[in-house]
C-alpha positions as YAML, in Angstrom:
chain: A
units: angstrom
residues:
- id: 1
  name: MET
  ca: [-8.23, -18.38, -18.58]
- id: 2
  name: GLN
  ca: [-6.82, -16.11, -15.89]
- id: 3
  name: PHE
  ca: [-3.90, -17.11, -13.67]
- id: 4
  name: GLY
  ca: [-2.81, -15.27, -10.59]
- id: 5
  name: ILE
  ca: [-1.83, -15.38, -6.95]
- id: 6
  name: PHE
  ca: [-3.59, -14.58, -3.72]
- id: 7
  name: THR
  ca: [-2.22, -13.70, -0.34]
- id: 8
  name: VAL
  ca: [-3.71, -13.95, 3.14]
- id: 9
  name: GLY
  ca: [-1.09, -11.59, 4.53]
- id: 10
  name: ASP
  ca: [-0.04, -13.66, 7.53]
- id: 11
  name: VAL
  ca: [2.88, -12.52, 9.66]
- id: 12
  name: THR
  ca: [4.43, -15.85, 10.60]
- id: 13
  name: PRO
  ca: [7.86, -16.72, 12.01]
- id: 14
  name: ASP
  ca: [10.22, -18.44, 9.65]
- id: 15
  name: PRO
  ca: [10.63, -21.85, 11.34]
- id: 16
  name: THR
  ca: [14.11, -22.30, 9.88]
- id: 17
  name: THR
  ca: [15.51, -19.05, 11.34]
- id: 18
  name: GLY
  ca: [13.04, -18.09, 14.06]
- id: 19
  name: ARG
  ca: [12.76, -14.60, 12.61]
- id: 20
  name: THR
  ca: [9.38, -12.90, 12.35]
- id: 21
  name: PRO
  ca: [9.03, -10.06, 9.84]
- id: 22
  name: THR
  ca: [7.65, -6.76, 11.04]
- id: 23
  name: GLU
  ca: [4.21, -5.71, 9.88]
- id: 24
  name: GLY
  ca: [5.81, -3.10, 7.66]
- id: 25
  name: GLU
  ca: [8.12, -5.65, 6.09]
- id: 26
  name: ARG
  ca: [5.23, -8.00, 5.40]
- id: 27
  name: ILE
  ca: [3.13, -5.28, 3.83]
- id: 28
  name: LYS
  ca: [5.98, -4.17, 1.58]
- id: 29
  name: ALA
  ca: [6.62, -7.81, 0.67]
- id: 30
  name: MET
  ca: [3.03, -8.19, -0.51]
- id: 31
  name: VAL
  ca: [3.48, -5.17, -2.76]
- id: 32
  name: ALA
  ca: [6.71, -6.63, -4.15]
- id: 33
  name: ILE
  ca: [4.93, -9.92, -4.82]
- id: 34
  name: ALA
  ca: [2.14, -8.12, -6.71]
- id: 35
  name: GLN
  ca: [4.67, -6.29, -8.87]
- id: 36
  name: LYS
  ca: [6.49, -9.56, -9.52]
- id: 37
  name: ALA
  ca: [3.20, -11.15, -10.57]
- id: 38
  name: GLU
  ca: [2.82, -8.61, -13.34]
- id: 39
  name: GLU
  ca: [6.46, -8.91, -14.34]
- id: 40
  name: ILE
  ca: [6.15, -12.68, -14.92]
- id: 41
  name: GLY
  ca: [2.93, -12.33, -16.91]
- id: 42
  name: LEU
  ca: [0.25, -13.33, -14.42]
- id: 43
  name: ASP
  ca: [-3.21, -11.83, -14.75]
- id: 44
  name: VAL
  ca: [-4.42, -11.35, -11.19]
- id: 45
  name: PHE
  ca: [-3.20, -10.33, -7.75]
- id: 46
  name: ALA
  ca: [-5.67, -10.80, -4.90]
- id: 47
  name: THR
  ca: [-5.36, -9.87, -1.24]
- id: 48
  name: GLY
  ca: [-7.38, -11.11, 1.70]
- id: 49
  name: GLU
  ca: [-9.07, -8.96, 4.30]
- id: 50
  name: HIS
  ca: [-8.34, -9.68, 7.95]
- id: 51
  name: HIS
  ca: [-8.74, -7.61, 11.11]
- id: 52
  name: ASN
  ca: [-6.92, -9.80, 13.59]
- id: 53
  name: PRO
  ca: [-3.32, -10.86, 14.25]
- id: 54
  name: PRO
  ca: [-1.28, -12.46, 12.78]
- id: 55
  name: PHE
  ca: [-2.63, -10.87, 9.57]
- id: 56
  name: VAL
  ca: [-1.97, -7.39, 8.16]
- id: 57
  name: PRO
  ca: [-4.30, -6.74, 5.19]
- id: 58
  name: SER
  ca: [-7.07, -4.89, 7.06]
- id: 59
  name: SER
  ca: [-7.50, -2.32, 4.28]
- id: 60
  name: PRO
  ca: [-7.49, -4.05, 0.87]
- id: 61
  name: THR
  ca: [-8.37, -0.97, -1.19]
- id: 62
  name: THR
  ca: [-5.49, 1.00, 0.31]
- id: 63
  name: MET
  ca: [-3.04, -1.70, -0.68]
- id: 64
  name: LEU
  ca: [-4.60, -2.28, -4.12]
- id: 65
  name: GLY
  ca: [-4.67, 1.44, -4.84]
- id: 66
  name: TYR
  ca: [-0.94, 1.56, -4.06]
- id: 67
  name: VAL
  ca: [-0.34, -1.47, -6.30]
- id: 68
  name: ALA
  ca: [-2.45, 0.08, -9.06]
- id: 69
  name: ALA
  ca: [-0.04, 3.01, -9.27]
- id: 70
  name: ARG
  ca: [2.87, 0.60, -9.73]
- id: 71
  name: THR
  ca: [1.38, -1.76, -12.29]
- id: 72
  name: GLU
  ca: [-0.16, -1.43, -15.74]
- id: 73
  name: SER
  ca: [-2.09, -4.57, -16.66]
- id: 74
  name: LEU
  ca: [-2.55, -6.61, -13.48]
- id: 75
  name: ILE
  ca: [-6.13, -7.20, -12.37]
- id: 76
  name: LEU
  ca: [-6.46, -6.13, -8.75]
- id: 77
  name: SER
  ca: [-8.78, -8.30, -6.74]
- id: 78
  name: THR
  ca: [-9.51, -9.58, -3.26]
- id: 79
  name: SER
  ca: [-9.44, -13.10, -1.96]
- id: 80
  name: THR
  ca: [-12.00, -11.98, 0.61]
- id: 81
  name: THR
  ca: [-14.00, -8.79, 0.97]
- id: 82
  name: LEU
  ca: [-16.02, -9.16, 4.15]
- id: 83
  name: ILE
  ca: [-19.59, -8.59, 2.99]
- id: 84
  name: THR
  ca: [-20.83, -9.49, 6.46]
- id: 85
  name: THR
  ca: [-18.99, -6.98, 8.66]
- id: 86
  name: ASN
  ca: [-18.34, -4.14, 6.18]
- id: 87
  name: ASP
  ca: [-21.00, -1.54, 5.43]
- id: 88
  name: PRO
  ca: [-22.25, -2.11, 1.83]
- id: 89
  name: VAL
  ca: [-22.21, 1.66, 1.31]
- id: 90
  name: LYS
  ca: [-18.48, 1.79, 2.11]
- id: 91
  name: ILE
  ca: [-17.75, -1.21, -0.13]
- id: 92
  name: ALA
  ca: [-19.63, 0.44, -2.99]
- id: 93
  name: GLU
  ca: [-17.68, 3.68, -2.63]
- id: 94
  name: ASP
  ca: [-14.25, 2.18, -1.94]
- id: 95
  name: TYR
  ca: [-14.21, -0.19, -4.89]
- id: 96
  name: ALA
  ca: [-15.72, 2.31, -7.31]
- id: 97
  name: MET
  ca: [-12.94, 4.70, -6.31]
- id: 98
  name: LEU
  ca: [-10.39, 1.94, -6.89]
- id: 99
  name: GLN
  ca: [-11.95, 1.24, -10.29]
- id: 100
  name: HIS
  ca: [-11.29, 4.82, -11.39]
- id: 101
  name: LEU
  ca: [-7.74, 4.84, -10.05]
- id: 102
  name: ALA
  ca: [-6.91, 1.53, -11.72]
- id: 103
  name: ASP
  ca: [-8.69, 2.25, -15.03]
- id: 104
  name: GLY
  ca: [-11.08, -0.65, -14.50]
- id: 105
  name: ARG
  ca: [-8.51, -3.30, -13.47]
- id: 106
  name: VAL
  ca: [-10.61, -4.29, -10.48]
- id: 107
  name: ASP
  ca: [-12.88, -7.08, -9.33]
- id: 108
  name: LEU
  ca: [-13.55, -8.50, -5.87]
- id: 109
  name: MET
  ca: [-14.51, -11.64, -4.04]
- id: 110
  name: MET
  ca: [-17.23, -11.51, -1.41]
- id: 111
  name: GLY
  ca: [-16.80, -13.71, 1.63]
- id: 112
  name: ARG
  ca: [-18.12, -14.14, 5.16]
- id: 113
  name: GLY
  ca: [-14.74, -14.54, 6.82]
- id: 114
  name: ASN
  ca: [-13.70, -17.36, 9.12]
- id: 115
  name: THR
  ca: [-12.82, -15.48, 12.32]
- id: 116
  name: GLY
  ca: [-15.67, -15.41, 14.82]
- id: 117
  name: PRO
  ca: [-14.52, -12.46, 16.99]
- id: 118
  name: VAL
  ca: [-14.49, -10.14, 13.96]
- id: 119
  name: TYR
  ca: [-18.29, -10.02, 13.92]
- id: 120
  name: PRO
  ca: [-18.79, -8.35, 17.33]
- id: 121
  name: TRP
  ca: [-15.83, -6.05, 16.68]
- id: 122
  name: PHE
  ca: [-17.91, -4.57, 13.88]
- id: 123
  name: GLY
  ca: [-21.23, -4.75, 15.69]
- id: 124
  name: GLN
  ca: [-22.55, -7.92, 14.10]
- id: 125
  name: ASP
  ca: [-23.56, -11.42, 15.19]
- id: 126
  name: ILE
  ca: [-21.82, -14.41, 13.57]
- id: 127
  name: ARG
  ca: [-25.05, -16.37, 13.84]
- id: 128
  name: GLU
  ca: [-26.44, -14.00, 11.23]
- id: 129
  name: GLY
  ca: [-23.55, -14.59, 8.86]
- id: 130
  name: ILE
  ca: [-25.53, -15.98, 5.93]
- id: 131
  name: ASN
  ca: [-28.34, -13.45, 6.33]
- id: 132
  name: LEU
  ca: [-25.83, -10.61, 6.49]
- id: 133
  name: ALA
  ca: [-24.16, -11.83, 3.30]
- id: 134
  name: ILE
  ca: [-27.48, -12.01, 1.46]
- id: 135
  name: GLU
  ca: [-28.91, -8.67, 2.60]
- id: 136
  name: ASN
  ca: [-25.71, -6.67, 2.36]
- id: 137
  name: TYR
  ca: [-24.92, -7.89, -1.13]
- id: 138
  name: ALA
  ca: [-28.44, -7.16, -2.37]
- id: 139
  name: LEU
  ca: [-27.96, -3.57, -1.22]
- id: 140
  name: LEU
  ca: [-24.47, -3.33, -2.72]
- id: 141
  name: ARG
  ca: [-25.78, -4.34, -6.13]
- id: 142
  name: ARG
  ca: [-28.43, -1.63, -6.01]
- id: 143
  name: LEU
  ca: [-25.93, 1.00, -4.91]
- id: 144
  name: TRP
  ca: [-23.80, 0.24, -7.96]
- id: 145
  name: ARG
  ca: [-26.68, 0.00, -10.43]
- id: 146
  name: GLU
  ca: [-29.12, 2.70, -9.31]
- id: 147
  name: ASP
  ca: [-28.22, 6.37, -9.13]
- id: 148
  name: VAL
  ca: [-30.67, 7.02, -6.30]
- id: 149
  name: VAL
  ca: [-31.50, 4.33, -3.73]
- id: 150
  name: ASP
  ca: [-34.30, 4.10, -1.16]
- id: 151
  name: TRP
  ca: [-33.72, 1.08, 1.04]
- id: 152
  name: GLU
  ca: [-34.63, -0.46, 4.37]
- id: 153
  name: GLY
  ca: [-33.40, -3.73, 5.84]
- id: 154
  name: LYS
  ca: [-32.56, -5.53, 9.06]
- id: 155
  name: PHE
  ca: [-28.88, -4.86, 9.57]
- id: 156
  name: ARG
  ca: [-28.24, -1.15, 8.92]
- id: 157
  name: THR
  ca: [-30.02, 2.17, 9.04]
- id: 158
  name: PRO
  ca: [-32.40, 2.96, 6.14]
- id: 159
  name: LEU
  ca: [-31.32, 4.94, 3.10]
- id: 160
  name: GLN
  ca: [-33.48, 7.66, 1.57]
- id: 161
  name: GLY
  ca: [-32.58, 9.19, -1.76]
- id: 162
  name: PHE
  ca: [-28.97, 8.05, -1.38]
- id: 163
  name: THR
  ca: [-26.38, 8.22, -4.15]
- id: 164
  name: SER
  ca: [-23.13, 6.31, -3.74]
- id: 165
  name: THR
  ca: [-20.11, 8.22, -5.05]
- id: 166
  name: PRO
  ca: [-18.13, 7.93, -7.16]
- id: 167
  name: ARG
  ca: [-20.35, 6.06, -9.58]
- id: 168
  name: PRO
  ca: [-18.82, 2.89, -11.08]
- id: 169
  name: LEU
  ca: [-16.39, 3.53, -13.92]
- id: 170
  name: ASP
  ca: [-18.23, 3.77, -17.26]
- id: 171
  name: GLY
  ca: [-21.42, 2.83, -15.41]
- id: 172
  name: VAL
  ca: [-20.15, -0.75, -15.08]
- id: 173
  name: PRO
  ca: [-19.72, -2.17, -11.54]
- id: 174
  name: PRO
  ca: [-16.73, -4.40, -10.75]
- id: 175
  name: PHE
  ca: [-17.30, -8.06, -11.43]
- id: 176
  name: VAL
  ca: [-18.05, -10.00, -8.25]
- id: 177
  name: TRP
  ca: [-16.97, -13.48, -7.26]
- id: 178
  name: HIS
  ca: [-18.60, -15.10, -4.24]
- id: 179
  name: GLY
  ca: [-16.07, -17.14, -2.30]
- id: 180
  name: SER
  ca: [-17.10, -20.09, -0.18]
- id: 181
  name: ILE
  ca: [-15.55, -23.33, 0.96]
- id: 182
  name: ARG
  ca: [-18.56, -25.07, 2.48]
- id: 183
  name: SER
  ca: [-21.75, -22.96, 2.26]
- id: 184
  name: PRO
  ca: [-24.20, -23.88, -0.53]
- id: 185
  name: GLU
  ca: [-26.18, -20.72, 0.32]
- id: 186
  name: ILE
  ca: [-23.29, -18.65, -1.03]
- id: 187
  name: ALA
  ca: [-23.04, -20.76, -4.19]
- id: 188
  name: GLU
  ca: [-26.79, -20.22, -4.57]
- id: 189
  name: GLN
  ca: [-26.34, -16.47, -4.18]
- id: 190
  name: ALA
  ca: [-23.65, -16.40, -6.87]
- id: 191
  name: ALA
  ca: [-25.87, -18.42, -9.21]
- id: 192
  name: TYR
  ca: [-28.94, -16.24, -8.58]
- id: 193
  name: TYR
  ca: [-27.17, -13.07, -9.69]
- id: 194
  name: GLY
  ca: [-25.14, -14.69, -12.44]
- id: 195
  name: ASP
  ca: [-21.92, -13.78, -10.61]
- id: 196
  name: GLY
  ca: [-18.76, -15.85, -10.34]
- id: 197
  name: PHE
  ca: [-18.24, -18.60, -7.77]
- id: 198
  name: PHE
  ca: [-14.76, -19.05, -6.33]
- id: 199
  name: HIS
  ca: [-14.15, -22.27, -4.45]
- id: 200
  name: ASN
  ca: [-10.98, -21.88, -2.43]
- id: 201
  name: ASN
  ca: [-10.32, -25.57, -2.35]
- id: 202
  name: ILE
  ca: [-6.87, -25.43, -0.76]
- id: 203
  name: PHE
  ca: [-7.92, -27.43, 2.30]
- id: 204
  name: TRP
  ca: [-10.55, -29.70, 0.75]
- id: 205
  name: PRO
  ca: [-10.60, -32.96, -1.22]
- id: 206
  name: ALA
  ca: [-11.67, -33.08, -4.83]
- id: 207
  name: ASP
  ca: [-15.05, -34.71, -4.20]
- id: 208
  name: HIS
  ca: [-16.15, -31.81, -1.97]
- id: 209
  name: THR
  ca: [-15.05, -29.23, -4.54]
- id: 210
  name: LYS
  ca: [-16.86, -31.18, -7.24]
- id: 211
  name: ARG
  ca: [-20.15, -31.12, -5.31]
- id: 212
  name: MET
  ca: [-19.96, -27.39, -4.61]
- id: 213
  name: VAL
  ca: [-19.05, -26.42, -8.17]
- id: 214
  name: GLU
  ca: [-21.69, -28.71, -9.71]
- id: 215
  name: PHE
  ca: [-24.34, -27.25, -7.41]
- id: 216
  name: TYR
  ca: [-23.42, -23.72, -8.46]
- id: 217
  name: ARG
  ca: [-23.39, -24.62, -12.15]
- id: 218
  name: LYS
  ca: [-26.85, -26.22, -11.97]
- id: 219
  name: ARG
  ca: [-28.34, -23.25, -10.11]
- id: 220
  name: TYR
  ca: [-26.68, -20.82, -12.53]
- id: 221
  name: ALA
  ca: [-28.51, -22.53, -15.39]
- id: 222
  name: HIS
  ca: [-31.71, -22.71, -13.34]
- id: 223
  name: TYR
  ca: [-31.78, -18.90, -13.09]
- id: 224
  name: GLY
  ca: [-31.43, -18.54, -16.84]
- id: 225
  name: HIS
  ca: [-27.91, -17.15, -17.12]
- id: 226
  name: GLY
  ca: [-26.69, -19.83, -19.52]
- id: 227
  name: THR
  ca: [-25.77, -23.48, -19.55]
- id: 228
  name: PRO
  ca: [-24.02, -25.06, -16.56]
- id: 229
  name: GLU
  ca: [-20.82, -25.08, -18.59]
- id: 230
  name: GLN
  ca: [-21.03, -21.29, -19.05]
- id: 231
  name: ALA
  ca: [-21.02, -20.55, -15.31]
- id: 232
  name: ILE
  ca: [-18.03, -18.54, -14.07]
- id: 233
  name: VAL
  ca: [-15.85, -20.64, -11.77]
- id: 234
  name: GLY
  ca: [-12.55, -19.92, -9.99]
- id: 235
  name: LEU
  ca: [-10.35, -22.25, -7.93]
- id: 236
  name: GLY
  ca: [-7.55, -21.86, -5.42]
- id: 237
  name: GLY
  ca: [-4.36, -23.86, -5.09]
- id: 238
  name: GLN
  ca: [-1.15, -24.06, -3.09]
- id: 239
  name: VAL
  ca: [2.26, -24.85, -4.53]
- id: 240
  name: PHE
  ca: [5.92, -25.00, -3.55]
- id: 241
  name: MET
  ca: [8.44, -25.84, -6.25]
- id: 242
  name: ARG
  ca: [12.05, -26.62, -6.86]
- id: 243
  name: LYS
  ca: [13.61, -28.06, -10.00]
- id: 244
  name: ASN
  ca: [14.04, -31.31, -8.10]
- id: 245
  name: SER
  ca: [10.95, -32.57, -6.27]
- id: 246
  name: GLN
  ca: [12.99, -34.01, -3.36]
- id: 247
  name: ASP
  ca: [14.53, -30.58, -2.78]
- id: 248
  name: ALA
  ca: [11.07, -29.00, -2.71]
- id: 249
  name: VAL
  ca: [9.76, -31.45, -0.13]
- id: 250
  name: ARG
  ca: [12.85, -31.11, 2.07]
- id: 251
  name: GLU
  ca: [12.80, -27.31, 1.97]
- id: 252
  name: PHE
  ca: [9.05, -26.86, 2.47]
- id: 253
  name: ARG
  ca: [8.53, -29.46, 5.19]
- id: 254
  name: PRO
  ca: [9.41, -27.23, 8.18]
- id: 255
  name: TYR
  ca: [7.13, -24.50, 6.88]
- id: 256
  name: PHE
  ca: [4.27, -26.95, 6.42]
- id: 257
  name: ASP
  ca: [4.80, -28.60, 9.79]
- id: 258
  name: ASN
  ca: [4.65, -25.27, 11.62]
- id: 259
  name: ALA
  ca: [2.07, -23.40, 9.51]
- id: 260
  name: PRO
  ca: [-0.61, -21.66, 11.64]
- id: 261
  name: VAL
  ca: [-3.49, -23.32, 9.81]
- id: 262
  name: TYR
  ca: [-2.45, -26.89, 9.06]
- id: 263
  name: GLY
  ca: [0.74, -27.33, 11.03]
- id: 264
  name: HIS
  ca: [0.94, -30.11, 13.60]
- id: 265
  name: GLY
  ca: [-1.82, -31.98, 11.78]
- id: 266
  name: PRO
  ca: [-1.74, -34.37, 8.81]
- id: 267
  name: SER
  ca: [1.64, -35.16, 7.34]
- id: 268
  name: LEU
  ca: [2.84, -33.26, 4.30]
- id: 269
  name: GLU
  ca: [2.46, -36.42, 2.24]
- id: 270
  name: ASP
  ca: [-1.12, -37.03, 3.37]
- id: 271
  name: PHE
  ca: [-2.10, -33.42, 2.83]
- id: 272
  name: THR
  ca: [-0.70, -33.28, -0.70]
- id: 273
  name: GLU
  ca: [-2.50, -36.51, -1.56]
- id: 274
  name: GLN
  ca: [-5.87, -35.34, -0.26]
- id: 275
  name: THR
  ca: [-5.89, -31.65, -1.25]
- id: 276
  name: PRO
  ca: [-4.68, -29.43, -4.13]
- id: 277
  name: LEU
  ca: [-1.39, -28.64, -2.34]
- id: 278
  name: THR
  ca: [1.49, -29.55, -4.62]
- id: 279
  name: VAL
  ca: [5.05, -29.70, -3.33]
- id: 280
  name: GLY
  ca: [7.46, -30.83, -6.00]
- id: 281
  name: SER
  ca: [8.76, -30.01, -9.46]
- id: 282
  name: PRO
  ca: [7.15, -27.59, -11.92]
- id: 283
  name: GLN
  ca: [5.92, -30.59, -13.95]
- id: 284
  name: GLN
  ca: [4.16, -31.99, -10.90]
- id: 285
  name: VAL
  ca: [2.44, -28.64, -10.35]
- id: 286
  name: ILE
  ca: [1.33, -28.64, -13.98]
- id: 287
  name: GLU
  ca: [-0.09, -32.16, -13.77]
- id: 288
  name: LYS
  ca: [-1.91, -31.55, -10.47]
- id: 289
  name: THR
  ca: [-3.42, -28.25, -11.63]
- id: 290
  name: LEU
  ca: [-4.59, -29.70, -14.94]
- id: 291
  name: SER
  ca: [-6.39, -32.42, -12.97]
- id: 292
  name: PHE
  ca: [-8.69, -29.79, -11.43]
- id: 293
  name: ARG
  ca: [-10.58, -29.67, -14.73]
- id: 294
  name: GLU
  ca: [-11.52, -33.34, -14.31]
- id: 295
  name: TYR
  ca: [-13.86, -32.50, -11.42]
- id: 296
  name: ALA
  ca: [-14.54, -28.76, -11.83]
- id: 297
  name: GLY
  ca: [-15.00, -28.60, -15.60]
- id: 298
  name: ASP
  ca: [-13.58, -25.83, -17.77]
- id: 299
  name: TYR
  ca: [-13.16, -22.86, -15.46]
- id: 300
  name: GLN
  ca: [-12.07, -19.24, -15.70]
- id: 301
  name: ARG
  ca: [-9.62, -18.34, -12.91]
- id: 302
  name: GLN
  ca: [-6.85, -20.16, -11.10]
- id: 303
  name: LEU
  ca: [-5.19, -18.45, -8.13]
- id: 304
  name: PHE
  ca: [-2.21, -19.86, -6.25]
- id: 305
  name: LEU
  ca: [-1.23, -19.26, -2.61]
- id: 306
  name: MET
  ca: [2.57, -19.01, -2.40]
- id: 307
  name: ASP
  ca: [3.60, -16.53, 0.32]
- id: 308
  name: HIS
  ca: [2.40, -18.09, 3.56]
- id: 309
  name: ALA
  ca: [3.69, -20.00, 6.59]
- id: 310
  name: GLY
  ca: [6.71, -17.77, 7.12]
- id: 311
  name: LEU
  ca: [8.35, -18.24, 3.72]
- id: 312
  name: PRO
  ca: [10.86, -15.41, 3.19]
- id: 313
  name: LEU
  ca: [10.29, -12.96, 0.35]
- id: 314
  name: LYS
  ca: [13.37, -14.12, -1.53]
- id: 315
  name: THR
  ca: [12.00, -17.67, -1.64]
- id: 316
  name: VAL
  ca: [8.54, -16.50, -2.74]
- id: 317
  name: LEU
  ca: [10.01, -14.47, -5.60]
- id: 318
  name: GLU
  ca: [11.99, -17.54, -6.70]
- id: 319
  name: GLN
  ca: [8.74, -19.51, -6.65]
- id: 320
  name: LEU
  ca: [7.07, -16.89, -8.80]
- id: 321
  name: ASP
  ca: [9.88, -17.06, -11.36]
- id: 322
  name: LEU
  ca: [9.28, -20.79, -11.68]
- id: 323
  name: LEU
  ca: [5.55, -20.24, -11.92]
- id: 324
  name: GLY
  ca: [5.90, -17.65, -14.66]
- id: 325
  name: GLU
  ca: [8.63, -19.34, -16.65]
- id: 326
  name: GLU
  ca: [7.79, -23.05, -16.45]
- id: 327
  name: VAL
  ca: [4.25, -23.54, -15.21]
- id: 328
  name: VAL
  ca: [1.73, -20.93, -16.37]
- id: 329
  name: PRO
  ca: [2.73, -20.94, -20.07]
- id: 330
  name: VAL
  ca: [2.13, -24.69, -20.20]
- id: 331
  name: LEU
  ca: [-1.14, -24.39, -18.24]
- id: 332
  name: ARG
  ca: [-2.42, -21.70, -20.61]
- id: 333
  name: GLU
  ca: [-1.73, -23.92, -23.59]
- id: 334
  name: GLU
  ca: [-3.11, -27.12, -22.07]
- id: 335
  name: PHE
  ca: [-6.27, -25.56, -20.61]
- id: 336
  name: ALA
  ca: [-7.02, -24.03, -24.01]
- id: 337
  name: LYS
  ca: [-6.98, -27.43, -25.68]
- id: 338
  name: GLY
  ca: [-10.46, -28.86, -26.06]
- id: 339
  name: ARG
  ca: [-12.07, -25.89, -24.38]
- id: 340
  name: PRO
  ca: [-15.62, -25.70, -25.81]
- id: 341
  name: ALA
  ca: [-16.35, -22.59, -27.82]
- id: 342
  name: GLY
  ca: [-19.33, -21.72, -25.62]
- id: 343
  name: VAL
  ca: [-17.32, -21.53, -22.41]
- id: 344
  name: PRO
  ca: [-16.71, -17.83, -21.67]
- id: 345
  name: GLU
  ca: [-13.51, -16.22, -20.53]
- id: 346
  name: ALA
  ca: [-13.31, -14.58, -17.11]
- id: 347
  name: PRO
  ca: [-15.10, -11.22, -17.19]
- id: 348
  name: THR
  ca: [-13.03, -8.04, -17.33]
- id: 349
  name: HIS
  ca: [-14.05, -4.40, -17.20]
- id: 350
  name: GLN
  ca: [-13.75, -4.15, -20.97]
- id: 351
  name: SER
  ca: [-15.83, -7.27, -21.65]
- id: 352
  name: LEU
  ca: [-18.53, -6.11, -19.21]
- id: 353
  name: LEU
  ca: [-18.55, -2.65, -20.80]
- id: 354
  name: THR
  ca: [-18.91, -4.16, -24.27]
- id: 355
  name: ALA
  ca: [-21.79, -6.36, -23.10]
- id: 356
  name: ALA
  ca: [-23.51, -3.40, -21.45]
- id: 357
  name: ARG
  ca: [-23.26, -1.32, -24.61]
- id: 358
  name: LYS
  ca: [-24.64, -4.12, -26.76]
- id: 359
  name: ALA
  ca: [-27.53, -4.58, -24.33]
- id: 360
  name: GLY
  ca: [-28.22, -0.84, -24.46]
- id: 361
  name: GLU
  ca: [-28.20, -0.86, -28.27]
- id: 362
  name: LYS
  ca: [-30.54, -3.84, -28.35]
- id: 363
  name: LYS
  ca: [-32.91, -2.14, -25.93]
- id: 364
  name: ALA
  ca: [-32.88, 1.05, -28.01]
- id: 365
  name: GLU
  ca: [-33.62, -0.90, -31.18]
- id: 366
  name: GLY
  ca: [-36.51, -2.67, -29.49]
- id: 367
  name: LYS
  ca: [-37.99, 0.61, -28.30]
- id: 368
  name: LYS
  ca: [-37.60, 2.12, -31.75]
- id: 369
  name: ALA
  ca: [-39.40, -0.85, -33.30]
- id: 370
  name: GLU
  ca: [-42.17, -0.61, -30.71]
- id: 371
  name: ASP
  ca: [-42.59, 3.13, -31.30]
- id: 372
  name: LYS
  ca: [-42.79, 2.54, -35.05]
- id: 373
  name: LYS
  ca: [-45.41, -0.17, -34.55]
- id: 374
  name: GLU
  ca: [-47.52, 2.15, -32.40]
- id: 375
  name: ALA
  ca: [-47.22, 4.95, -34.95]
- id: 376
  name: VAL
  ca: [-48.44, 2.67, -37.75]
- id: 377
  name: ALA
  ca: [-51.33, 1.52, -35.59]
...
């Protein structure tokens, strides 16, 4: 099972000091957090994609390419790649380039985005969000899997004899997760292609997450990719820890109360009871995270949000030390217990390359047998 962190890259005032970091400081902080993630033994660092204040990660591949040069084993991912407002041709080229630079340590999560004005900024209509996601991703898959593409659709100019460059590393495209909080059409899309489904359940109760994940698993099996239990599932989570749970609640409360997304709404206590947010001791984080398996089944990737709401970098790095030293080692051990043998691990470039080679060998053997049969006849 993979463990990692994701960032939305918000530039938010620290409510305890009133200080707002500069955009440059926030960007450099995200890089420092990624490097810290590798240092403490996490598997994944994922960045969002936003094109509006107060967010800074408008160019995920630029940041991830920079991080790639400063890490060795960390999987570089996105917590949203906007499949609706980005040109699929540019996505195909940008992430294939990143693949080569990072020696395959790349995957990405497709999403529609949750900011309405972004659509017209990029010449699109938010009312076409689902249709854009479906058409654009269908084209992206072809661009990565076919050397020459002829294509015509509704939302971009036609392509004639087009080759996306560079080609995917080793002929194997990056693994794709489809991220959605509330849209069954996106879960259906993930199931249809046999891709991963990431439910960023940080704002939602367990029963909603359970319905979405179960729907994806059933449709995954329906399309013949395996059993429901073999579907590739990822979940989000939010944590804030101190050795003493009372200290964690006291320190985090002003950040929660003033957070851009959920501030001035439900109380911290109500929110932690109803959603995956955990504010407390490392043991409480362990117990809450392990409970996700009760309604999502055995899954492949767990990402935590830890650097939001104005938390200073020093505090985030302290949180990561606790995560790496006291939480993730226990989670790895506990999630491995009782995990059925047929449940796959999260795909990596190497595992996808191995599967592709085996499929090629099987196809060659089948053709050889067919040729021999025809020769005998």
